[in-house]
C-alpha positions as CSV (number, residue, x, y, z in Angstrom):
1,F,0.9,-29.9,-5.9
2,V,1.2,-26.9,-7.9
3,K,-2.4,-25.7,-8.2
4,R,-5.7,-27.0,-6.9
5,Y,-9.1,-26.0,-7.9
6,D,-11.8,-26.9,-5.3
7,F,-15.1,-28.5,-6.2
8,D,-17.2,-26.1,-8.3
9,H,-21.0,-26.8,-8.2
10,H,-21.6,-25.5,-11.4
11,R,-18.7,-27.2,-13.2
12,M,-19.4,-30.4,-11.0
13,S,-15.7,-31.2,-11.0
14,M,-12.5,-30.4,-9.1
15,S,-8.7,-30.4,-10.5
16,V,-5.2,-30.5,-9.3
17,V,-2.0,-29.9,-11.1
18,V,0.9,-32.0,-9.6
19,R,4.4,-32.8,-10.2
20,N,5.8,-36.3,-9.7
21,R,8.9,-35.9,-7.5
22,K,10.5,-39.1,-8.8
23,S,10.1,-38.6,-12.4
24,G,9.6,-34.6,-12.4
25,K,6.6,-34.9,-14.7
26,Y,3.5,-32.7,-14.4
27,Y,-0.1,-34.0,-14.5
28,V,-3.6,-32.8,-14.2
29,F,-6.1,-34.8,-12.5
30,C,-9.7,-34.1,-12.6
31,K,-12.5,-35.7,-10.7
32,G,-16.4,-35.0,-10.6
33,S,-19.6,-36.2,-11.8
34,Y,-19.3,-39.1,-14.5
35,E,-21.2,-37.1,-16.9
36,R,-18.9,-34.1,-16.5
37,M,-15.9,-36.4,-16.9
38,Q,-17.3,-37.6,-20.2
39,Q,-17.6,-34.2,-21.5
40,L,-14.2,-33.1,-20.4
41,S,-12.4,-36.2,-21.8
42,T,-11.4,-36.8,-25.3
43,P,-13.8,-39.2,-27.1
44,G,-11.0,-41.8,-27.8
45,S,-10.7,-42.3,-23.9
46,V,-14.3,-43.0,-23.1
47,P,-15.2,-46.6,-23.6
48,A,-18.7,-47.0,-25.5
49,D,-20.3,-48.5,-22.5
50,Y,-19.1,-46.0,-20.1
51,K,-22.6,-44.3,-19.7
52,S,-24.6,-47.5,-19.2
53,V,-22.0,-48.9,-16.9
54,A,-22.0,-45.7,-14.7
55,D,-25.8,-45.6,-14.8
56,R,-26.0,-49.2,-13.6
57,L,-23.6,-48.7,-10.7
58,A,-25.4,-45.7,-9.5
59,K,-28.8,-47.4,-10.0
60,D,-27.3,-50.0,-7.7
61,G,-26.8,-47.3,-4.9
62,C,-23.1,-46.4,-5.7
63,Y,-22.1,-42.8,-5.5
64,V,-20.1,-42.7,-8.8
65,L,-17.5,-40.3,-9.7
66,G,-15.4,-40.0,-13.0
67,L,-11.5,-39.7,-12.8
68,S,-9.6,-38.1,-15.7
69,Y,-6.0,-36.9,-16.3
70,R,-3.6,-35.2,-18.6
71,E,0.2,-35.3,-18.8
72,L,1.8,-32.2,-19.5
73,P,4.3,-31.7,-21.8
74,S,7.9,-32.7,-20.7
75,D,9.7,-29.8,-22.0
76,W,7.6,-27.4,-20.2
77,T,9.2,-25.4,-17.3
78,H,8.0,-24.8,-13.9
79,D,7.0,-21.2,-14.6
80,Q,5.1,-22.5,-17.9
81,V,3.3,-25.0,-15.8
82,V,2.4,-22.3,-13.1
83,E,1.1,-20.2,-15.8
84,F,-1.0,-22.7,-17.6
85,A,-2.5,-23.7,-14.1
86,D,-3.6,-20.2,-13.5
87,N,-6.3,-21.0,-16.4
88,R,-8.9,-23.4,-15.1
89,E,-10.4,-23.6,-18.6
90,A,-7.1,-24.9,-20.0
91,V,-6.5,-27.3,-17.1
92,D,-9.7,-29.1,-17.6
93,E,-9.1,-29.5,-21.6
94,N,-8.1,-32.7,-23.5
95,L,-8.4,-35.1,-20.5
96,S,-8.1,-38.7,-20.7
97,L,-10.6,-40.9,-18.7
98,L,-9.0,-43.0,-16.2
99,G,-12.0,-44.9,-14.9
100,L,-14.9,-44.5,-12.1
101,I,-14.5,-43.9,-8.4
102,L,-17.2,-45.8,-6.1
103,F,-18.7,-45.1,-3.0
104,R,-21.4,-47.1,-1.5
105,N,-24.1,-45.0,-0.6
106,E,-25.7,-46.6,2.5
107,L,-28.9,-45.5,4.3
108,K,-28.7,-44.5,8.0
109,D,-30.5,-46.9,10.3
110,D,-33.4,-44.8,11.0
111,T,-33.9,-43.0,7.6
112,A,-36.6,-45.4,6.4
113,D,-38.7,-45.0,9.7
114,A,-38.4,-41.5,9.7
115,I,-39.8,-41.1,6.1
116,A,-42.7,-43.4,7.0
117,K,-43.4,-41.3,10.0
118,L,-43.5,-38.1,7.9
119,K,-46.0,-39.8,5.2
120,A,-48.0,-40.9,8.2
121,G,-48.1,-37.2,9.3
122,D,-49.4,-36.1,5.8
123,I,-46.1,-34.5,5.1
124,R,-44.8,-34.9,1.5
125,T,-41.1,-35.6,1.2
126,V,-38.8,-34.9,-1.9
127,M,-35.2,-35.3,-2.5
128,I,-33.1,-32.4,-3.8
129,T,-29.5,-33.7,-4.2
130,G,-26.4,-32.9,-6.1
131,D,-26.0,-36.5,-6.9
132,N,-26.9,-38.5,-9.9
133,A,-30.4,-39.2,-10.7
134,M,-30.1,-43.0,-10.8
135,C,-28.5,-43.1,-7.3
136,G,-31.3,-40.6,-5.9
137,C,-33.9,-43.2,-7.4
138,Y,-32.1,-46.0,-5.5
139,I,-32.0,-44.0,-2.3
140,A,-35.7,-42.9,-2.7
141,R,-36.8,-46.4,-2.9
142,Q,-34.7,-47.9,-0.2
143,S,-35.8,-45.2,2.1
144,G,-39.4,-45.7,1.1
145,M,-39.8,-42.2,-0.3
146,V,-40.9,-43.9,-3.5
147,S,-42.9,-47.3,-3.2
148,S,-41.5,-50.3,-4.6
149,S,-44.4,-50.6,-6.9
150,S,-44.2,-47.2,-8.3
151,R,-42.7,-46.4,-11.8
152,V,-40.1,-43.6,-11.7
153,I,-39.8,-41.5,-15.1
154,L,-36.6,-39.2,-15.5
155,G,-36.8,-36.1,-17.2
156,E,-33.3,-35.1,-18.5
157,M,-31.7,-33.0,-21.4
158,V,-30.6,-35.2,-24.3
159,S,-28.2,-33.6,-26.8
160,T,-29.1,-34.1,-30.4
161,T,-27.3,-32.9,-33.8
162,E,-29.1,-29.5,-33.5
163,V,-30.3,-28.9,-30.1
164,K,-30.8,-30.2,-26.5
165,K,-34.3,-31.6,-25.9
166,L,-36.1,-32.8,-22.8
167,V,-36.8,-36.6,-22.8
168,W,-38.7,-38.6,-20.1
169,R,-37.4,-42.1,-19.7
170,D,-38.6,-44.9,-17.5
171,V,-35.5,-45.7,-15.4
172,D,-36.4,-49.4,-15.4
173,S,-37.8,-50.1,-18.9
174,E,-36.2,-47.4,-20.8
175,E,-39.3,-46.4,-22.4
176,E,-39.5,-42.9,-23.4
177,Y,-42.2,-40.4,-23.2
178,D,-42.9,-36.8,-24.2
179,L,-44.2,-33.9,-21.9
180,P,-47.8,-34.2,-22.9
181,A,-47.7,-37.9,-22.2
182,V,-46.0,-37.4,-18.7
183,K,-48.7,-34.8,-17.8
184,N,-51.4,-37.2,-19.0
185,L,-49.9,-39.8,-16.6
186,V,-49.8,-37.7,-13.5
187,E,-53.4,-36.2,-14.2
188,R,-54.8,-39.6,-14.3
189,G,-53.4,-40.3,-11.0
190,E,-51.1,-43.5,-12.2
191,D,-48.8,-44.7,-9.9
192,V,-45.8,-42.8,-11.3
193,E,-43.0,-40.6,-9.5
194,L,-41.1,-38.2,-11.5
195,A,-37.5,-37.2,-11.3
196,V,-35.7,-34.5,-13.3
197,T,-31.9,-33.5,-13.4
198,G,-30.8,-30.0,-12.6
199,V,-30.6,-29.1,-16.4
200,A,-34.0,-30.5,-16.9
201,F,-35.4,-28.5,-13.8
202,D,-33.9,-25.2,-15.3
203,Y,-35.4,-25.9,-18.7
204,L,-38.9,-26.4,-17.2
205,V,-38.6,-23.4,-15.2
206,S,-37.7,-21.2,-18.2
207,M,-40.5,-22.8,-20.3
208,G,-43.2,-22.0,-17.7
209,E,-43.9,-25.9,-17.3
210,I,-42.6,-26.5,-13.7
211,K,-45.6,-25.4,-11.8
212,G,-47.8,-28.2,-13.3
213,L,-45.2,-30.9,-12.4
214,L,-43.8,-29.6,-9.2
215,L,-45.9,-31.4,-6.8
216,H,-45.5,-34.6,-8.9
217,I,-41.5,-34.5,-8.9
218,R,-39.9,-36.6,-6.1
219,I,-36.3,-36.4,-6.9
220,Y,-34.5,-33.4,-8.1
221,S,-30.9,-34.5,-9.1
222,R,-27.7,-32.8,-10.1
223,M,-29.1,-29.6,-8.4
224,T,-26.7,-26.8,-7.9
225,P,-27.1,-24.5,-4.9
226,D,-29.0,-21.9,-6.7
227,G,-31.2,-24.7,-8.0
228,K,-32.0,-25.9,-4.6
229,V,-33.1,-22.3,-3.5
230,E,-35.2,-22.0,-6.5
231,C,-36.8,-25.3,-5.9
232,V,-37.4,-24.4,-2.3
233,K,-39.1,-21.0,-3.2
234,L,-41.3,-22.7,-5.8
235,H,-42.6,-25.2,-3.2
236,M,-43.0,-22.1,-1.0
237,E,-45.0,-20.4,-3.7
238,T,-47.6,-23.2,-3.6
239,G,-48.8,-22.1,-0.2
240,A,-47.1,-25.1,1.3
241,V,-45.1,-24.8,4.4
242,T,-41.8,-25.9,3.3
243,G,-38.9,-27.2,5.3
244,M,-35.3,-28.1,4.3
245,C,-32.8,-30.4,5.7
246,G,-29.2,-30.9,4.6
247,D,-25.6,-31.4,5.9
248,G,-23.3,-29.5,3.2
249,G,-22.3,-26.1,2.4
250,N,-24.3,-26.5,-0.9
251,D,-27.6,-26.6,1.3
252,C,-27.0,-23.3,3.0
253,G,-29.0,-21.1,0.8
254,A,-32.1,-23.5,0.5
255,L,-31.8,-23.9,4.3
256,R,-32.0,-20.1,4.9
257,F,-34.8,-19.6,2.3
258,A,-37.1,-22.5,3.6
259,H,-39.5,-21.7,6.2
260,C,-37.8,-24.0,8.5
261,G,-34.3,-25.3,7.9
262,V,-32.7,-28.3,9.9
263,A,-28.7,-28.5,9.6
264,L,-27.7,-32.2,9.9
265,S,-24.0,-31.2,10.6
266,D,-22.1,-28.6,12.7
267,A,-20.5,-27.2,9.7
268,E,-21.3,-24.2,7.7
269,A,-24.9,-25.1,7.3
270,S,-25.5,-24.9,10.9
271,V,-24.7,-21.2,10.9
272,V,-27.5,-20.2,8.4
273,S,-29.9,-22.8,9.7
274,P,-32.6,-22.2,12.7
275,F,-32.2,-25.6,13.8
276,T,-29.0,-27.8,14.1
277,S,-29.5,-31.7,14.6
278,K,-27.6,-33.4,17.3
279,S,-28.3,-37.0,16.0
280,K,-27.3,-36.0,12.3
281,T,-30.2,-37.9,11.0
282,I,-33.6,-37.0,9.4
283,Q,-35.3,-38.3,12.5
284,S,-34.6,-34.7,13.8
285,V,-37.0,-33.6,11.1
286,V,-39.8,-35.9,12.8
287,D,-38.9,-34.6,16.2
288,L,-39.3,-30.9,14.9
289,C,-42.6,-31.6,13.3
290,R,-44.0,-33.1,16.3
291,E,-42.6,-30.5,18.6
292,G,-43.8,-27.8,16.1
293,R,-47.5,-28.9,15.9
294,C,-47.6,-29.6,19.8
295,S,-46.3,-26.0,20.1
296,L,-48.8,-24.4,17.6
297,A,-51.7,-26.4,19.1
298,T,-50.6,-25.3,22.7
299,S,-50.1,-21.6,21.7
300,F,-53.7,-21.6,20.3
301,A,-55.0,-23.5,23.6
302,S,-53.5,-20.7,25.6
303,V,-54.8,-17.9,23.6
304,K,-58.2,-19.2,23.5
305,F,-58.2,-19.9,27.4
306,L,-57.4,-16.4,28.0
307,V,-59.9,-14.9,25.6
308,V,-62.6,-17.2,26.9
309,Y,-61.6,-16.3,30.4
310,G,-61.9,-12.6,29.7
311,L,-65.3,-13.1,28.0
312,I,-66.5,-15.0,31.1
313,S,-65.2,-12.1,33.2
314,S,-66.9,-9.5,30.9
315,M,-70.3,-11.3,31.2
316,L,-69.8,-11.2,34.9
317,W,-69.7,-7.5,35.0
318,V,-72.7,-7.3,32.8
319,F,-74.8,-9.4,35.1
320,Q,-73.4,-7.5,38.1
321,S,-74.2,-4.1,36.7
322,Y,-77.7,-5.5,35.7
323,H,-78.6,-6.9,39.2
324,T,-76.5,-4.2,41.2
325,V,-74.4,-6.6,43.0
326,M,-70.7,-7.7,43.2
327,V,-68.7,-10.7,43.8
328,S,-66.2,-10.3,46.8
329,Q,-62.6,-9.3,46.5
330,W,-61.5,-12.8,47.8
331,C,-63.3,-14.2,44.7
332,W,-61.3,-12.1,42.4
333,I,-58.1,-13.0,44.2
334,L,-58.9,-16.8,43.7
335,S,-60.0,-16.3,40.2
336,D,-57.3,-13.7,38.8
337,G,-54.6,-14.0,41.2
338,F,-54.3,-18.0,41.7
339,S,-56.5,-19.6,38.9
340,L,-55.5,-17.5,35.8
341,L,-51.9,-17.6,36.4
342,G,-51.8,-21.3,37.3
343,C,-54.0,-22.5,34.5
344,S,-52.2,-20.3,31.9
345,Y,-49.0,-21.6,33.0
346,F,-49.6,-25.4,33.3
347,I,-51.6,-25.5,29.9
348,T,-48.1,-24.7,28.0
349,L,-46.7,-27.8,29.5
350,A,-48.5,-30.4,27.5
351,K,-45.9,-32.7,25.5
352,P,-46.1,-33.6,21.8
353,L,-47.3,-37.3,20.7
354,K,-44.6,-39.8,19.8
355,E,-46.0,-40.1,16.4
356,L,-47.2,-37.9,13.6
357,K,-51.0,-37.9,12.9
358,P,-52.3,-36.9,9.4
359,V,-54.1,-33.8,10.5
360,R,-52.6,-30.3,11.1
361,P,-53.5,-28.0,13.7
362,T,-54.9,-24.8,12.5
363,S,-52.6,-21.8,12.2
364,S,-55.2,-19.1,11.9
365,L,-56.4,-16.9,15.0
366,I,-59.5,-15.9,13.0
367,G,-60.1,-19.2,11.1
368,P,-63.4,-21.2,11.3
369,T,-61.8,-23.7,13.8
370,T,-60.6,-21.0,16.3
371,L,-63.7,-18.9,16.1
372,V,-66.1,-21.6,16.4
373,S,-64.2,-22.9,19.4
374,L,-64.2,-19.6,21.2
375,F,-67.7,-18.3,20.3
376,G,-69.3,-21.8,20.7
377,Q,-68.0,-21.9,24.1
378,Q,-68.9,-18.7,25.2
379,V,-72.4,-19.4,23.9
380,V,-72.6,-22.4,26.2
381,N,-71.3,-20.2,29.2
382,I,-74.0,-17.7,28.4
383,I,-76.7,-20.2,28.4
384,F,-75.7,-21.7,31.7
385,Q,-75.0,-18.2,33.2
386,C,-78.6,-17.3,32.5
387,F,-80.2,-20.9,33.5
388,S,-78.4,-20.7,36.9
389,V,-80.0,-17.0,37.4
390,H,-83.2,-18.5,36.5
391,L,-82.7,-21.4,38.7
392,L,-81.9,-19.2,41.8
393,T,-84.6,-16.6,41.5
394,S,-87.2,-19.4,40.9
395,E,-86.7,-20.6,44.5
396,V,-89.4,-19.9,46.9
397,W,-87.0,-19.0,49.6
398,Y,-84.9,-16.6,47.3
399,C,-84.6,-13.0,48.6
400,P,-84.2,-10.4,46.1
401,F,-81.4,-8.0,46.8
402,S,-82.1,-4.4,47.6
403,P,-79.0,-2.3,46.8
404,E,-80.7,1.0,47.5
405,Y,-80.2,0.2,51.3
406,I,-76.6,0.0,50.6
407,D,-74.1,2.9,51.6
408,A,-72.2,3.7,48.5
409,A,-69.0,4.3,50.6
410,K,-69.4,0.7,51.7
411,W,-69.5,-1.0,48.2
412,W,-68.1,-4.5,49.5
413,L,-71.5,-4.9,51.1
414,M,-72.9,-5.5,47.5
415,A,-71.3,-8.9,47.9
416,D,-73.6,-10.0,50.5
417,N,-76.3,-11.8,48.6
418,H,-77.2,-15.0,47.0
419,L,-76.6,-13.8,43.4
420,S,-73.1,-12.7,44.2
421,T,-72.5,-16.2,45.5
422,L,-74.1,-17.8,42.3
423,F,-72.1,-15.5,40.0
424,F,-68.7,-16.3,41.6
425,F,-69.4,-20.2,41.4
426,T,-70.5,-19.7,37.8
427,I,-67.5,-18.0,36.5
428,I,-64.9,-20.0,38.6
429,F,-66.4,-23.3,37.4
430,Q,-66.6,-22.0,33.8
431,Q,-63.1,-20.6,33.6
432,H,-61.6,-24.1,35.0
433,T,-63.9,-25.9,32.6
434,A,-62.3,-23.7,29.7
435,A,-58.7,-24.7,30.8
436,W,-59.8,-28.4,30.7
437,V,-61.5,-28.3,27.2
438,F,-59.0,-26.2,25.7
439,S,-56.2,-28.6,26.7
440,F,-57.9,-31.4,24.4
441,G,-56.3,-32.2,21.2
442,S,-54.5,-35.4,21.7
443,I,-53.9,-35.7,17.8
444,Y,-51.2,-33.2,18.3
445,R,-50.3,-33.3,22.1
446,Q,-50.3,-36.0,24.5
447,P,-53.7,-36.3,26.2
448,I,-54.6,-34.0,28.9
449,W,-54.2,-36.4,31.7
450,K,-50.7,-36.9,30.9
451,N,-50.3,-33.1,31.6
452,Y,-49.7,-34.2,35.3
453,L,-49.2,-30.6,36.5
454,L,-52.2,-29.3,35.1
455,M,-54.3,-32.2,36.1
456,G,-53.0,-31.9,39.8
457,F,-53.8,-27.9,39.7
458,L,-57.3,-28.5,38.3
459,A,-57.8,-31.1,41.1
460,V,-56.9,-28.5,43.5
461,L,-59.0,-26.0,42.2
462,A,-61.9,-28.3,42.1
463,T,-61.3,-29.2,45.8
464,I,-61.2,-25.5,46.7
465,D,-64.4,-25.0,44.5
466,L,-66.4,-27.9,46.2
467,Y,-65.2,-26.9,49.7
468,L,-66.6,-23.4,49.1
469,L,-69.8,-24.5,47.5
470,L,-70.7,-27.4,49.9
471,G,-68.9,-27.0,53.0
472,E,-70.4,-25.7,56.2
473,P,-70.2,-22.1,57.0
474,N,-66.8,-21.2,58.3
475,A,-64.1,-18.5,58.5
476,V,-63.0,-19.4,55.0
477,T,-66.4,-19.2,53.4
478,D,-67.4,-16.1,55.5
479,Q,-64.0,-14.6,53.9
480,F,-65.5,-15.2,50.5
481,R,-68.8,-14.0,51.4
482,I,-70.4,-17.2,50.5
483,S,-74.2,-17.1,51.4
484,S,-74.5,-20.6,52.9
485,G,-74.6,-19.3,56.3
486,T,-75.5,-16.1,58.4
487,N,-72.1,-15.8,60.4
488,V,-71.2,-12.8,58.6
489,V,-73.2,-9.3,59.1
490,G,-74.7,-8.3,55.9
491,L,-75.4,-11.7,54.6
492,P,-79.0,-12.8,53.8
493,D,-81.0,-13.8,56.9
494,I,-81.9,-17.0,54.7
495,P,-79.0,-19.0,54.0
496,M,-78.5,-20.8,50.6
497,P,-79.6,-24.4,51.3
498,L,-77.4,-27.3,50.8
499,S,-80.3,-28.9,48.5
500,F,-79.9,-26.0,46.1
501,R,-76.2,-26.1,46.1
502,L,-76.3,-29.6,45.2
503,K,-79.0,-28.8,42.5
504,Y,-76.4,-26.2,41.4
505,L,-73.6,-28.7,41.4
506,G,-75.7,-30.6,38.8
507,V,-75.9,-27.6,36.5
508,V,-71.9,-27.3,36.8
509,L,-71.5,-30.8,35.8
510,G,-74.0,-30.3,32.9
511,H,-72.2,-27.4,31.8
512,F,-68.9,-29.3,31.8
513,I,-70.3,-32.1,29.9
514,V,-71.9,-29.8,27.3
515,S,-68.7,-27.9,27.1
516,V,-66.6,-31.2,26.6
517,F,-69.0,-32.7,24.2
518,F,-68.8,-29.5,22.1
519,Q,-64.9,-29.2,22.0
520,H,-64.6,-33.0,21.4
521,V,-67.2,-33.5,18.7
522,V,-67.6,-30.4,16.9
523,V,-64.4,-28.6,17.3
524,L,-62.1,-31.6,17.3
525,G,-64.1,-34.4,16.1
526,P,-66.4,-35.7,13.4
527,V,-68.4,-32.3,12.8
528,R,-65.1,-30.4,12.0
529,S,-63.8,-33.3,9.8
530,Y,-67.1,-33.2,8.0
531,F,-67.1,-29.7,7.1
532,R,-63.5,-29.6,6.5
533,K,-63.7,-32.3,3.9
534,K,-66.7,-30.6,2.4
535,Y,-65.7,-26.8,2.2
536,H,-62.0,-26.9,2.7
537,S,-61.1,-26.1,-0.9
538,D,-57.7,-24.4,-0.4
539,A,-56.0,-27.8,0.5
540,I,-52.9,-28.2,-1.9
541,P,-53.2,-31.3,-3.9
542,M,-50.1,-33.5,-3.5
543,R,-49.2,-37.0,-3.3
544,Q,-47.5,-38.1,0.0
């Protein structure tokens, strides 16, 4: 060839200037969108039914390209041809239409399933493509993005004798609408999906009409790379978390600007996109949403556990200061050195659900869901802490601790009393309950019992706790200064009876039940759903 012009997204064509070695003649061949080829070709070479045939083929799912050519004058020298070929505008003039090139645009096997899963997860999917609108409509219907019962109304710019105007047309019935009629259809909630061409999209943007239609447009066709970026930006401006997936160089800009981009190829798109799919299918988008929701919910669970853990410990210090007692050092070793580290790690091992649910986890650290969960659990904790103290001090055998007889240099002796034992068991059981309840949320993650390491760790902790609480006095309970016996000098002369310890275990179980009920019913269940439906006014109205 003499000269090659690669595909230009703005011109929607590519051209080559070549020489036939046998005849020595020079030719220009140009291919691109069939609309563009109609514009570049001389009217006499374009059949009268060219547009209708191309539209019909595109509507049947074919990727349709036009092909045109031009034979250069035989008396031109090679230098003249080279000089001519340097001017692309001249190369693309006075072409004669040769015909159409058809590629079958088949869906990948898992595309329809992926679209269905995204819809089930309350995620709106739209198509932003450089392909023809008719082909886009076919793919959208085949994939389930547009239901078979929905009407598709296409907005495109049509040339008149004076100016271009925006015309909306039903792709099946060819019925035409004006812009007010289209707005009326979508506002009434009719079963209608909108599609626009890139030129129509630019017109709607320039006229300030795009924002009212943006979340009703399903198919954006013949979009340039800049148009794709603009479309993504507009969706982001609505407040919606916006993702983009694509496999070509013309998707790079949109992949980079979106909140999250998934490259479906290892080519240039993977360089600018934070995620690259190994399977090269949009099923990767489903997997990313599953993992993302699970990660967000798990991160908040970890934060809430640490916050409540700190609040429980803070209240312990308040009670200790008020009663002038102290829990033993080994109690803190078990709490901070073993329980805290283990629970904090194992909570993060939750796995995502295999399907997407139509509910999103909160993304606000100071939002109602987070604050109600935190402070609600802490209120429950304080109530049971106070009740436990009242239960102990009401016993006839209870001996009040007298700190004035303790040598200040021997501060550890302040742990040798019934209150210190009670405080230790209260905080340790409440901390373990917090790890349990904040691991709920199986609408985003697999159920807590499928987090086997966390369940095993909590079982070990529960075994240790029950052994210390109910076990007979021994070297271990003595090390923790548990007042169930009198084997250690300094412990109360009256041991904590087993009957009281069993009664206290009932309080622990009551606290566990109330905490689980509050988290499951109020924070994650029907109470949250009721208030969210009634007061959640910032939800973005969009059709899935």
